[in-house]
PASEBA-1860 file (N, C-alpha, C; in nm, 3 decimals):
! residues 118
1> QVRLAESG> 3.288/-3.503/4.077/3.392/-3.596/4.039/3.394/-3.607/3.887 ~ 3.511/-3.588/3.829/3.526/-3.597/3.684/3.577/-3.736/3.648 ~ 3.516/-3.796/3.550/3.561/-3.925/3.500/3.587/-3.916/3.352 ~ 3.688/-3.992/3.307/3.723/-3.997/3.166/3.699/-4.139/3.117 ~ 3.622/-4.152/3.011/3.590/-4.283/2.955/3.650/-4.294/2.816 ~ 3.747/-4.382/2.801/3.815/-4.402/2.673/3.753/-4.519/2.598 ~ 3.759/-4.512/2.468/3.711/-4.621/2.384/3.784/-4.619/2.251 ~ 3.776/-4.731/2.178/3.831/-4.735/2.044/3.958/-4.818/2.028
9> GGLVQPGG> 4.013/-4.866/2.137/4.133/-4.948/2.125/4.101/-5.085/2.067 ~ 4.207/-5.160/2.036/4.188/-5.293/1.982/4.310/-5.342/1.907 ~ 4.287/-5.448/1.830/4.394/-5.510/1.751/4.380/-5.465/1.606 ~ 4.490/-5.423/1.548/4.489/-5.378/1.409/4.619/-5.422/1.343 ~ 4.614/-5.446/1.214/4.733/-5.484/1.140/4.819/-5.364/1.109 ~ 4.948/-5.385/1.091/5.034/-5.273/1.050/4.980/-5.205/0.925 ~ 4.986/-5.072/0.928/4.931/-4.994/0.819/4.785/-4.957/0.836 ~ 4.721/-5.016/0.934/4.580/-4.990/0.958/4.555/-4.863/1.038
17> SLRLSCAA> 4.427/-4.841/1.069/4.386/-4.720/1.140/4.296/-4.754/1.257 ~ 4.299/-4.668/1.357/4.208/-4.673/1.470/4.176/-4.531/1.511 ~ 4.060/-4.517/1.574/4.022/-4.387/1.629/3.987/-4.405/1.776 ~ 4.059/-4.336/1.861/4.032/-4.338/2.004/3.946/-4.219/2.041 ~ 3.859/-4.242/2.140/3.775/-4.135/2.193/3.788/-4.133/2.344 ~ 3.773/-4.015/2.400/3.776/-4.000/2.545/3.675/-3.892/2.583 ~ 3.573/-3.933/2.656/3.467/-3.841/2.697/3.478/-3.813/2.846 ~ 3.474/-3.686/2.880/3.477/-3.645/3.020/3.335/-3.625/3.071
25> SGNIFSAY> 3.310/-3.674/3.191/3.179/-3.654/3.254/3.198/-3.588/3.389 ~ 3.094/-3.520/3.434/3.102/-3.448/3.560/3.130/-3.301/3.537 ~ 3.131/-3.226/3.644/3.156/-3.084/3.635/3.304/-3.058/3.612 ~ 3.332/-2.987/3.505/3.471/-2.958/3.472/3.483/-2.813/3.431 ~ 3.575/-2.744/3.496/3.594/-2.602/3.468/3.647/-2.585/3.327 ~ 3.621/-2.471/3.268/3.661/-2.448/3.130/3.811/-2.424/3.119 ~ 3.858/-2.407/2.996/3.997/-2.376/2.965/4.093/-2.484/3.014 ~ 4.080/-2.601/2.958/4.168/-2.711/2.994/4.227/-2.773/2.868
33> DMGWYRQA> 4.343/-2.832/2.884/4.406/-2.904/2.774/4.362/-3.050/2.778 ~ 4.361/-3.113/2.662/4.326/-3.255/2.653/4.433/-3.326/2.573 ~ 4.473/-3.442/2.619/4.582/-3.509/2.550/4.575/-3.660/2.558 ~ 4.662/-3.720/2.480/4.678/-3.864/2.479/4.824/-3.898/2.511 ~ 4.841/-3.995/2.598/4.971/-4.047/2.633/4.967/-4.198/2.609 ~ 5.084/-4.258/2.605/5.087/-4.404/2.590/5.203/-4.462/2.669 ~ 5.184/-4.588/2.704/5.289/-4.659/2.778/5.300/-4.799/2.722 ~ 5.415/-4.827/2.664/5.444/-4.960/2.610/5.506/-5.045/2.721
41> PGKQRELV> 5.499/-5.176/2.707/5.557/-5.264/2.810/5.704/-5.233/2.834 ~ 5.739/-5.215/2.960/5.877/-5.189/2.996/5.927/-5.049/2.969 ~ 5.837/-4.962/2.927/5.877/-4.824/2.896/5.799/-4.725/2.980 ~ 5.849/-4.602/2.984/5.781/-4.496/3.058/5.666/-4.441/2.975 ~ 5.570/-4.385/3.045/5.458/-4.320/2.977/5.511/-4.198/2.902 ~ 5.462/-4.178/2.780/5.509/-4.067/2.698/5.391/-3.993/2.635 ~ 5.414/-3.867/2.607/5.313/-3.787/2.539/5.302/-3.832/2.394 ~ 5.178/-3.847/2.348/5.152/-3.876/2.208/5.108/-3.748/2.137
49> AIVTSGGS> 5.008/-3.683/2.193/4.956/-3.561/2.132/4.874/-3.487/2.235 ~ 4.868/-3.354/2.219/4.790/-3.273/2.310/4.725/-3.160/2.231 ~ 4.605/-3.123/2.272/4.536/-3.008/2.212/4.498/-2.915/2.326 ~ 4.537/-2.789/2.313/4.513/-2.693/2.420/4.369/-2.641/2.415 ~ 4.333/-2.566/2.518/4.200/-2.507/2.521/4.178/-2.413/2.403 ~ 4.288/-2.357/2.353/4.278/-2.266/2.240/4.283/-2.333/2.104 ~ 4.303/-2.466/2.104/4.303/-2.540/1.980/4.441/-2.570/1.922 ~ 4.545/-2.525/1.987/4.680/-2.557/1.940/4.711/-2.704/1.967
57> TNYADSVQ> 4.788/-2.764/1.877/4.822/-2.905/1.893/4.973/-2.926/1.897 ~ 5.011/-3.034/1.960/5.152/-3.071/1.966/5.158/-3.223/1.960 ~ 5.254/-3.275/1.883/5.266/-3.419/1.863/5.407/-3.468/1.895 ~ 5.415/-3.592/1.937/5.544/-3.656/1.947/5.600/-3.674/1.807 ~ 5.730/-3.666/1.794/5.793/-3.680/1.662/5.757/-3.814/1.598 ~ 5.743/-3.916/1.680/5.720/-4.050/1.629/5.583/-4.068/1.564 ~ 5.489/-3.978/1.593/5.354/-3.991/1.538/5.317/-3.875/1.445 ~ 5.403/-3.776/1.437/5.377/-3.660/1.351/5.347/-3.705/1.209
65> GRFTISRD> 5.237/-3.655/1.154/5.200/-3.690/1.018/5.115/-3.815/1.006 ~ 5.106/-3.892/1.113/5.025/-4.015/1.110/4.903/-4.005/1.202 ~ 4.919/-3.934/1.313/4.810/-3.921/1.411/4.755/-3.779/1.407 ~ 4.626/-3.769/1.436/4.562/-3.638/1.445/4.476/-3.632/1.570 ~ 4.500/-3.530/1.651/4.420/-3.510/1.771/4.318/-3.399/1.745 ~ 4.199/-3.417/1.801/4.095/-3.315/1.788/4.007/-3.320/1.912 ~ 3.928/-3.216/1.931/3.840/-3.212/2.046/3.707/-3.148/2.010 ~ 3.605/-3.191/2.083/3.470/-3.135/2.070/3.435/-3.082/2.208
73> NAKKTVYL> 3.442/-2.952/2.224/3.422/-2.893/2.357/3.279/-2.912/2.407 ~ 3.183/-2.908/2.318/3.044/-2.925/2.359/3.021/-3.064/2.418 ~ 3.093/-3.162/2.366/3.080/-3.300/2.414/3.186/-3.335/2.518 ~ 3.276/-3.241/2.546/3.387/-3.265/2.639/3.461/-3.394/2.600 ~ 3.490/-3.404/2.473/3.549/-3.526/2.418/3.674/-3.493/2.336 ~ 3.774/-3.577/2.349/3.895/-3.566/2.269/3.910/-3.695/2.188 ~ 3.960/-3.678/2.066/3.976/-3.790/1.975/4.123/-3.802/1.932 ~ 4.160/-3.923/1.896/4.292/-3.945/1.837/4.274/-4.037/1.717
81> QMNSLKPE> 4.289/-3.980/1.599/4.284/-4.059/1.477/4.424/-4.109/1.448 ~ 4.439/-4.239/1.441/4.570/-4.300/1.422/4.572/-4.375/1.289 ~ 4.656/-4.329/1.199/4.669/-4.391/1.068/4.810/-4.448/1.051 ~ 4.825/-4.534/0.951/4.956/-4.594/0.922/5.021/-4.650/1.047 ~ 4.945/-4.725/1.121/4.995/-4.777/1.248/5.109/-4.875/1.229 ~ 5.200/-4.870/1.325/5.320/-4.954/1.323/5.322/-5.041/1.449 ~ 5.392/-5.152/1.444/5.401/-5.236/1.566/5.452/-5.159/1.687 ~ 5.540/-5.062/1.665/5.593/-4.985/1.777/5.491/-4.888/1.837
89> DTAVYYCR> 5.375/-4.877/1.777/5.267/-4.798/1.835/5.189/-4.878/1.939 ~ 5.219/-5.005/1.951/5.151/-5.089/2.049/5.177/-5.039/2.191 ~ 5.069/-5.013/2.263/5.080/-4.957/2.398/4.940/-4.943/2.458 ~ 4.938/-4.913/2.586/4.815/-4.868/2.649/4.809/-4.716/2.633 ~ 4.700/-4.668/2.579/4.682/-4.525/2.553/4.592/-4.465/2.661 ~ 4.640/-4.355/2.719/4.569/-4.289/2.827/4.526/-4.149/2.786 ~ 4.407/-4.115/2.822/4.356/-3.981/2.802/4.387/-3.896/2.925 ~ 4.414/-3.769/2.903/4.441/-3.678/3.013/4.369/-3.546/2.990
97> VVRWVVPL> 4.311/-3.494/3.096/4.251/-3.361/3.094/4.317/-3.280/3.205 ~ 4.377/-3.168/3.170/4.457/-3.094/3.267/4.434/-2.945/3.250 ~ 4.431/-2.880/3.366/4.422/-2.734/3.367/4.542/-2.683/3.446 ~ 4.617/-2.594/3.384/4.746/-2.554/3.439/4.737/-2.429/3.527 ~ 4.621/-2.363/3.529/4.605/-2.245/3.614/4.494/-2.270/3.713 ~ 4.487/-2.186/3.816/4.387/-2.203/3.920/4.247/-2.187/3.862 ~ 4.154/-2.274/3.895/4.169/-2.394/3.977/4.236/-2.507/3.900 ~ 4.343/-2.558/3.957/4.419/-2.664/3.894/4.345/-2.796/3.901
105> FDYWGQGT> 4.358/-2.876/3.795/4.315/-3.015/3.803/4.389/-3.097/3.699 ~ 4.390/-3.229/3.722/4.466/-3.321/3.637/4.399/-3.457/3.647 ~ 4.328/-3.496/3.542/4.254/-3.621/3.542/4.308/-3.714/3.433 ~ 4.308/-3.843/3.466/4.354/-3.946/3.372/4.245/-4.051/3.353 ~ 4.241/-4.105/3.232/4.154/-4.217/3.205/4.218/-4.348/3.250 ~ 4.143/-4.456/3.235/4.193/-4.586/3.282/4.281/-4.654/3.179 ~ 4.282/-4.604/3.056/4.367/-4.660/2.951/4.293/-4.755/2.860 ~ 4.334/-4.755/2.735/4.279/-4.849/2.637/4.396/-4.908/2.557
113> LVTVSE> 4.393/-5.038/2.538/4.505/-5.107/2.475/4.493/-5.103/2.323 ~ 4.603/-5.063/2.261/4.614/-5.067/2.116/4.726/-5.165/2.082 ~ 4.694/-5.264/2.002/4.792/-5.365/1.961/4.801/-5.364/1.809 ~ 4.922/-5.343/1.759/4.945/-5.342/1.614/5.029/-5.465/1.582 ~ 4.966/-5.559/1.514/5.034/-5.687/1.489/4.968/-5.759/1.374 ~ 5.048/-5.845/1.309/4.992/-5.932/1.205/4.906/-6.039/1.270
END
């Protein structure tokens, strides 16, 4: 059984920074993508950033240039460095680990709340 443990959320003022971490535990096959999604109140869950098994990254336009995703394969951990935070970044942030080829798998974390407010 694979579990994802997220940490690093909290309350921050506009313009501030936070770093989210997500560590995977359990047996997990290699060659998987790791990503961060978020869901604001009343809105659908959306992709924030993803890093592939090969190290390629992709970001939502709204966070491009402010957020940086990275991964440590030895630790099975993905990070999201969030700078210049805005109130509209307020959401529950979810970690995802997904493998798109056989053997397929798709795991989600429980979410961590990020609140950007004065």
